[in-house]
N, C-alpha and C positions, 0 to 999 in steps of 0.2 A: 538741736536736741529735740527729739520727738516729745510730743505732749504726754504728760502723765495721765494715766487713766486710773481712777480710784473707784473701787467697788461702791464706795459711798455715793458715787454719782448715779448708781443704779438703784441701790437700796438705802432707805432712810434710817433704818435701825436694825438691831440684832435680829428681831423676830422676822423682819422682811428678808434679811439675808439668809437665814436658816430656811425659811419657806421657799425662797427663790432657788436656793441650792438644791433642795429636794426636787422641785419642779424641773429644774434644768437637768439634773441627773436622770429623771424619768424621760424627759423629752429626747435627750441624746442617747438614751439606752446605755448609761454608764454601767460597765461590768466590773471594772477594777481600777484602782488608782494606787500607784506605788511611788513613794518618794525615793528618787535614785541619787540625789545629791542635795546637800545643804551647806550653805556658807553663812556664818553668823558674824556680824561686826557690831561693835558698840561705839557710839560717839556721844559722850556725855550721858544724857538721860534717854537716849534713843538706841534701841537695839533693832538692827535690820536683819532679817532672815530671808535669804534668797533660796528658793527651792526649785528643783527640777522634778516634775511629776510625770510619770509614764502611765497613760490610761488606755484602756480598751473600751470601745463603745460601739453601739450599733451605727452611729453616724459615720464612723470611719470603717465600717464593715469589719470590725475587730482588728484592724491594723493598729498597732501600738502608736500612740501619738504623744510625743513629749511636749509639755508646756512648762513655762517658767513663771514663777510667782515671787513677789516681794511682799513681805509682811513687816510693817514698822510697828514696834512696840515702844510706848513712851511711859516713862516713870513720872507721874504728875504729882509726886509727893504722898499720894495715898495708895500707891501700888502701881503695878504695870497694867496698862490698858492697850489693847490693840487699836492703833490709830489709823492704819492704812493697810488695805489689801490691794495689790496692783498686779494685774497680769502683765507679763513682759513678752515682747516679740521673740519668736524663734524662727528658724528657717522654714518650719512646716506651717506655722499659724501665727497670725498677727494678734496683738492684744485687742484690736478693734473687732476681729472675728470672734474672739472669745466673748467679749462683751455683748456682741450682737446675738449670741445664743442664750444669754442669761434670761431666764423667765421671771415674770413678776407675779 
């Protein structure tokens, strides 16, 4: 089984994640991102959302690029919190490639 990659391994908190996402979008020249599929499952107090996102960006010369993402939400008794954001491998791009482009 491939190692899991958590965005928390790149960013330490919400503010860093937001700032890093903005910088990354600027660096790759993100032009659009559209969710093309979503699968939601719940196991006890965890909801897992798997998304496929189709983006266009300067980095790919405007060629649409699908990426897959997993979001784990956990109910810790005080409400739902986003616990994990994980890029997933696709035929076009690996999760390691995605993480390597993330800006700090």
